[in-house]
N, C-alpha and C positions, 0 to 999 in steps of 0.2 A: 633599472632599478633606481641607479644614481638619478638619473632625470625626475624620475617619478617623486622619489624623497624632496628633491630641491622644489617641484611644483608644489606639492603638499606645504613644506616649510614656508614658501612664499605666501601661501594661501592663509596659513596660521600667524603670520608677520602684518597682513592685511588685517585680518580679524582682531588681532593685539592693538592695531593703531585704532582700529574702529570703536574697540571697547575704552581705549584712551578720549577718544574722541567725546562717547557718549556719557563720560564721566565729568568732562571738561563743559558739556551742556546740561548737567544737572537731569540727565536722562532717567526715569524710574528704575529702581533698585532691581526690581525685578528684571525689567528687560535685560541689565546690565549683567544679571546672574546668568542669565538664560544664555547669553552670550558666552561669558566663562567658562559654562559647563560645553559649550559646543568645542571652544579652543582645547579643554581638557581632553575630551572625545578624541580631537583630531590628533593632538601630542601621542597620546596611550596608541592611536593607530600607527602613528609613525615608529614609537618605539616598538611597536609589536614585529612590523615588518624588518625594522632593522635586527632585531633580538633573531628573527628567523633565519635572517641573511649570514649573522654571525654565527649561529649554532651550524648552519649549513657548510660554511667556510672554514674559518678560524679556528672553531672548537674541533671539529671533524679532522682538520689537519693536525691539532696538536693530539690529540686523540691517537691517531695514526702513527704518530711521530713519539707514542708513547708516553706522552705528559699528561698523567692523570688530574694534576692538582688543576688542571682548567676546569674539570667538574665544579669544585669548590669556588673557582673564580664567577663560573657561570650563576650559581646559585646564589652567591650573594648580588651579582645583577639581579636575577630575576626578583628578590628580596626588595631591593629597591625601585624596581619599575610596579611593585604591587602597592605600595604606601599609596 
């Protein structure tokens, strides 16, 4: 999973550099906005994968250890991701 995340983040990093170049070249705004939307979708995908992994490991471990406060922490994190 870690290798997959790093690969995705490397692609996102390249997309961001591409958008920077588009702006420097005064590319048509709609084309830049489409690339920004693609970057946002890619980041959302990474966030979803991270959240899933977090829930399956860290959250489960803390609940099994009797730490119910992790649920409030998880809900706060999910609210941030959904903005």
